LUMTOR-66701 format. One record per atom (N, C-alpha, C): residue in one letter; x, y, z. Coordinates in steps of 0.05 Angstrom, whole numbers, plus 5000, padded with zeros to 4 digits. Example, Ala and Ser with C-alpha at 12.3 -4.5 7.8 and 13.67 -1.06 7.14 Angstrom:
BEGIN
a526448865156;a524649105156;a526449345156;s525749555142;s527349795143;s525850015157;
END
This chain:
BEGIN
m188090429913;m187290589887;m187690919894;r188591039876;r188991319874;r186291459878;s186591709882;s183891859886;s182391929863;g183891939839;g182891999813;g181992299807;s183592459825;s183192759825;s183992899796;k183093139794;k183793279766;k186893339766;d187993319794;d190993399792;d192793159782;s191592939783;s193092669776;s194692709751;g197092619747;g198492649725;g198792369709;a197392169722;a196991889709;a195491909683;r195691719662;r194291689639;r191891589649;t189691699641;t186791609646;t185391489622;a183891269623;a182491109605;a179791079612;l177891069593;l175191009595;l174690779578;v173790549587;v172990319571;v170090219574;t168490229556;t165790159555;t164989889553;g162789779562;g162389479562;g164589309575;a165289409595;a167889279606;a167489139630;n165189019638;n164988869663;n165488549661;r165888479630;r166488229623;r167888189596;g168887959590;g170187899563;g172188059555;i172588189534;i174588309520;i174888579535;g172688739541;g172988969554;g174288959584;l173488759600;l174588689625;l177788629622;e178488519602;e181288409598;e182688679588;i181488839572;i182889099565;i183089299588;v181389299605;v181889429632;v183989319650;r184089079649;r185888919669;r188588999654;q189288979628;q191889029615;q192689319619;l191089509617;l191489769619;l192089839649;g190789719669;g191389789692;g193989659705;a194989429690;a197789329696;a199889509688;q199289699665;q201189849656;q201290139669;g199590169692;g199790409709;g197790599696;v195790529681;v193890699672;v191590709694;s190390959696;s187990979713;s185690919699;v183990709703;v181890629683;v179190659700;w177590739682;w174790789692;w173190549674;l172390369690;l170990129677;l167990229674;a167090239651;a163890319645;a162490039641;a159790029653;a158189849646;a155389919645;r153189799640;r150589869645;r149489779668;e150089539680;e149289449704;e150989509726;s150389659746;s151689709768;s153089509782;v151189319790;v152489059804;v154788929792;a153788869766;a156388729752;a158888879746;g158589169742;g160789319741;g162489369765;e160889409790;e162189409815;e163889129820;e162388929814;e163888639821;e166388639804;a166688719779;a168588689762;a171188879773;v170289109782;v172389289791;v173489149817;d171989019836;d172888949856;d174688709851;t174388529831;t175788329819;t178688439810;l178588639800;l181188789785;l182688879808;l181289019828;l182689139850;l184388959865;n183188729867;n184688499883;n187488439868;e187388499843;e190088459826;e191888689827;g190788879836;g192689129840;g191789309817;g192289589817;g191889789797;g189789969806;d189090189788;d187490449795;d184890379778;i183090259788;i180590199773;i178190309786;r176690449771;r173990529782;r171590469765;f169290479776;f166990429764;f165390629755;l164090619726;l162590849715;l160390759704;q157990809716;q155490719705;q154590869679;m154090699659;m153990859634;m152090639615;d149790699603;d148690549585;d148890659555;v150690569541;v151290699516;v148490729496;a146690599504;a144390599487;a142590849492;e143190989517;e141791199525;e143191459525;i142691689509;i143891909510;i144392039536;g141792029550;g141692139582;g143891989596;s143991729595;s145991609611;s149391679605;i149491669580;i151991799568;i152792069581;r150992269578;r151592509588;r151792529619;s150192399633;s150592339664;s153592249670;a154292039652;a156991909657;a159192099653;f158892289633;f160592519629;f160892689648;k158492769659;k158692959684;k159992839706;t159492599714;t160992449735;t163792429731;l164492349708;l167592339698;l168992599703;s167792779685;s169393069685;s169393179714;s167793109731;s168093249756;s170293079774;q171592869761;q173492709777;q176092759765;v176092769739;v178692809723;v178893009702;g180993149699;g181493349678;g182093299654;h182693039649;h183392949621;h182792659611;l182292559591;l182092299585;l183892249560;d185892049564;d187891999550;d187191749529;i185591589542;i184591389524;i181791309527;l180091279503;l177491189502;l177690959488;v175990709497;v175890469483;v172890419484;n171490439459;n168890409458;n168590109450;n167989919469;n167889679468;n165689549470;a163289699482;a160789569485;a159389509459;g158189259463;g156789159437;g155188949444;v153588869424;v151688629425;v151488469403;l151188199403;l150488019380;l147987899385;l145687989371;l142887909377;l141587779354;d143187759326;d141887629307;d143487399297;e145087249312;e146587029300;e144686809289;s145786729264;s143986559249;s141086639244;t141086869235;t138586989229;t138587129205;s136787039180;s137087149158;s136387489161;i137487639143;i136787889140;i133787919130;l132787739120;l130287739109;l127887719132;d128987629153;d127187559175;d127587699201;v129887849199;v130287979230;v128388209234;g127788239261;g125588439269;g126788659276;p124788869277;p125989179280;p127089249307;d126389089326;d127189119352;d130489049358;v130888829340;v133488739338;v134988909327;v134488999303;v135989209284;v136489439299;h134089569313;h134889829327;h136689799348;r136489589364;r138189559389;r140789519380;t141389349359;t143989259351;t145589529342;i144089679323;i145289919310;i145690179336;t143790139351;t144190359376;t146390299391;i146890059397;i149289999416;i151690009403;n151989829378;n154289769368;n155490049353;t153690179342;t154490399323;t153990699337;l151690739345;l150991009353;l152091029383;g152390819396;g153790829421;g157090929422;a158390849401;a160890929400;a160991219390;f158991259371;f158691559361;f158291749386;f156291719404;f155591889423;f157291919445;v158591679451;v160491689475;v162591869462;t163891809442;t166191939430;t165392269431;q163292329419;q162392589415;q161992719443;t161192589459;t159992709488;t162692759506;f164792569503;f166892579519;f169492799510;l168692869483;l170993009469;l172093239483;p170693399499;p171293619516;p174193499535;l174293249542;l176693139560;l179093089542;f178793049517;f181092959500;f182893199497;a185393129491;a187493329486;a189393179465;k191393339454;k193493259435;k194593009447;g194592789428;g195992559442;g193792329451;s191192409454;s189392249466;s188592019441;r187591819448;r187391579431;r184491479434;i182991419412;i180291279411;i180691059398;i179790829410;i179890569397;i176690429398;n175990379376;n173190269369;n173589959366;v172389799381;v172689519379;v170689449358;s171489359334;s169889319312;s170288979307;s169888939281;s169488599278;s170288539247;g171588369242;g172088279216;g169488249201;a167288169214;a164588159204;a163588409192;g165088649197;g164488899187;g165489009159;e167288789153;e169088879129;e167288829104;i167289009089;i165688979066;i166388789044;g169188719046;g170288529027;g169588229038;e171888139039;e171887819046;e170987749075;g171087949093;g170487899121;g167287829125;m165487959109;m162887949114;m161487679105;t159787599124;t158387359115;t155087409122;t153487219123;t150687239125;t150387149154;y152287039169;y151686929195;y150187119214;a151187379218;a149587569234;a149387819221;p147587859201;p147288089183;p147088359195;v145488379216;v145288659228;v147588719242;y149188539258;y151688559272;y153488659252;s153588559230;s155688589212;s155188899199;i152788969193;i152089229183;i152889429207;s152189369233;s153289549254;s155989619256;k157489399252;k160589449250;k161489569229;t160489509204;t161389679182;t160789979184;a158390039197;a157590299204;a159790399225;m160190269245;m162390319266;m164890439252;n165590269231;n167990339218;n168190599202;a165790689193;a165490929180;a165491129199;v164191099225;v164491299249;v167291299252;t168991149255;t171791149260;t172991339242;c172891289216;c173991429196;c173091739197;q170991799203;q169692089205;q170992249230;f171192099248;f172392209276;f175492249268;a176692049259;a179492069252;a180092309237;l178392359212;l178792609198;l178292849212;a176292839230;a175693119243;a178093159268;l178992959276;l180993009301;l183592979294;k184392949269;k187192909260;k188893159267;k187793389260;k189193639264;k189693709295;k188093579310;k188193599341;k190193409352;g191193199337;g193393069344;g192192809360;i189092769355;i187992529368;i187692339347;a188292079356;a188491839339;a185991719345;v184591619322;v181991459324;v182491229307;n182291019315;n182490719298;n180490529307;a180090339289;a178190099295;a179989849297;v178989619312;v180789399312;v178389169312;c179488989300;c178388699301;c180088519318;p178888429345;p180288289364;p180288019351;g178987919329;g178987659323;g176787509341;w176587239328;w174687109345;w175386959371;v174087099394;v174987069417;v173686889436;r174386729457;r172886579473;r171786769496;t169186889489;t167587029508;t164786939507;e163087029524;e160286979523;e159187029495;m159887249484;m159487279452;m160687069434;g162887089435;g164486909415;g164086579419;g163486509445;g163086229452;g165786069456;k165085829466;k167485669476;k168985529455;m168085539430;m169485429405;m171585619394;a171385869404;a173286089392;a176086029396;p177886059374;p180785989378;p182386209398;r181386399400;r183086599413;r182186659445;s184186719460;s183486779487;s182687059489;v181587139512;v181087439514;v183587579519;k185587459528;k188087609529;k189187699503;k189287509482;k189987559458;k188087749443;g185587739449;g183587919437;g183888229448;a184988249473;a185588499482;a188288629473;e189788439462;e192588549459;e192788819439;t191588789416;t191788989396;t190089239407;p187889219417;p186589489431;p188489619447;v189589479469;v191389599484;v193889699475;w194989579454;w197389679440;w196489949426;l194189969408;l193590209399;l192790439424;a192190359446;a191890559467;a194190649485;t196590479478;t199090559494;t201190579477;e201790449458;e204390409446;e204290459412;a202190429400;a202390509371;a202990819366;p204290889345;p204791159338;p202591319334;i202291539348;i200191719347;i199091809321;a201191789301;a200491849272;a198891679258;e198791419273;e197191209258;e194191259266;t192591349250;t189891399253;t188091369230;g185391309232;g183591259212;g183890989198;k184790779215;k185790539203;k184390299215;f184190079206;f182889839215;f185389619220;w184989559246;w187689379254;w186889119264;r188288889260;r188088629270;r191388549275;d191688449302;d194688369308;d196388559296;k196088839306;k197689009300;k198489089274;r196788989257;r197089059228;r194389209219;v194889329196;v192789439182;v191289249166;i188489219165;i187389039149;i184989239130;p184289109112;p182189239094;p179189329108;w178489519100;w175689609111;w173589419097;
END
């Protein structure tokens, strides 16, 4: 593992909610491409174990403790990261929860509403805003959203608050894309599809490898001019 010093010329990435599922696979794929990756997670034990697993596969992976639901934790994580690196080329806002599956919007409680929107929407908002000083021209921000957040055909009643949180996340994506376009920083949202993770369940048709494919492409290969868009399988889809 490299030192992660400010003098390192390697591309540097931060992936939130990355101790399992799609986030972990994004870290794995970025690391395989030679990117120096900071794996952020709320629980230190789970995060450190995930890092140890990936280090056994090779790559430059480090753990960063961060709870995206707490602004104090986000600011503390920024202080830690900025003391170690001089730039951030890639930010993947992946942290998310699904707490209201098969629950009617008529019945869902306030705690579920607040926690879902705090993590899924405001987490991406405040992490992006807080870490902005590390971004430079050519940096890329990817928000892992969902087809459930589409205003049109994608939205269903299956998990109404989750859907609302992802619709709002898409709006956050658009606003940051507009604000950062002149700085040459690309901001995009991505729907990974229905993936076999703890959240997606065993019946999901997609592997985590497939789910991570487009986020990693947006982080590394997509034209930097592509910004303010919603993607699935490397193609733009409707908001």
